[in-house]
Each structure stands twice: as C-alpha cells, then as structure tokens.
N, C-alpha and C positions, 0 to 999 in steps of 0.2 A: 506489122499490121497493115492490111490493105484498106483502101477507102471504102466507106459505106456506099450503097447505091445512092447516086446523086438525086436530091429532091430540090427542085426549083420551079414549082408550079406557076408562079407569077412571073417567071422569066426575069427575075431580079438581076441587077448587075452591081449592087452594092449591099453591104451588110445590113444597113438600117431598113432597107426594103423587106428583107427576109423576116425580121423579128417583129414588125408591126408595132413599134413602140417599146418592145422588150429589150433586154440587154443583148448587145451584139459584139462587145469587145471587153477585154479584161486587162487593161494596162497595169492595174495594181498587182498583177501576178508576176511582173518582171522580177527576176532574181529568186523567185520561189522554186521549190523543188517540183519537178515536172509531174510526178505521179500524184502529188497532192493537188496541184493545179488542175490536172485532168479530172480528178474526182470532184473537185469543187464545181467546175464548169458543168459537168454532166449531171450533178445533183441539182444545180440551179435550174437547168433546163434539160429534162430527160429526153427531149426530142433531138438533142445534139449529140454528135459523136466527135470526140477530140481525136485528131490525127496528129501524132507526134512526129516531127521531122528533125533530123540533125541540123544544127545551125549552119554547117558548111555544106549542106545538101545542094547539089547542082541540078537536081531533078525539078523541072518546072511543073507547077500545077496549073493546068489550062482551063479547067472547068470551074464554074462557080456554083457551089451547092449551099442551099439554105439549111441543110441539116448537118453541116460539118464545120468544125472549128480547127483551123490549122494552128499548131503550136510548135514553135522551134525551141529546141533545147541544146544547151552547151554539152561538150563531152562529159562534164561533171554532173549533168542532169538538171541544171537550173534553166528556167524559162528566160529566153533572150529575145531581142528585137528581131523581127517585128512582133509586137505583142499579140497574144491570142485574139483571134477575130473570126466571126462567122464568115464563111466563104469557101 
C-alpha cells in the first residue's frame, strides 16, 4: 500500500497539533493483530489512513501528515513499537 496524499494544512510538526484534542496515538494496540488494529483506528477516525510498515523496515518516512497513522508490525502480524501514532 502506498501513502495517501499528505494533508497538513496547519503545518503541524507533532501528532497532537493534527488532532486538535482528539486521539492521536494508540499505545493500547501494542501486541494486537495488525489488521484488527488498522480497522479500529480507521473506524475511530475515518479521516485517517493507517499505513502498515514492517518492523524491520529501513525506509524512512520524512514527511509529516495529519491524515496518516504509521503502524509497525512484526513478521507475525502483531503491532510493535513504536506504537501507532498520527504523523
């Protein structure tokens, strides 16, 4: 899956700026199955797209997007650190 078009109209550089008081991180999903976690995050906030990356990915994400949640998963498919967060 590719990244969605980046949205950052307020030129935020941190997750809490993007959500204006809404939820911007999901530490409680660590260890949960990735597809279930993705569905939960996107159902809580339909304006977000979860982008799943392999835990051992060496590809750096350099842009900060208020409409994207980066979620890292293990080879077995469970959510690992860093926990899912807007950005």
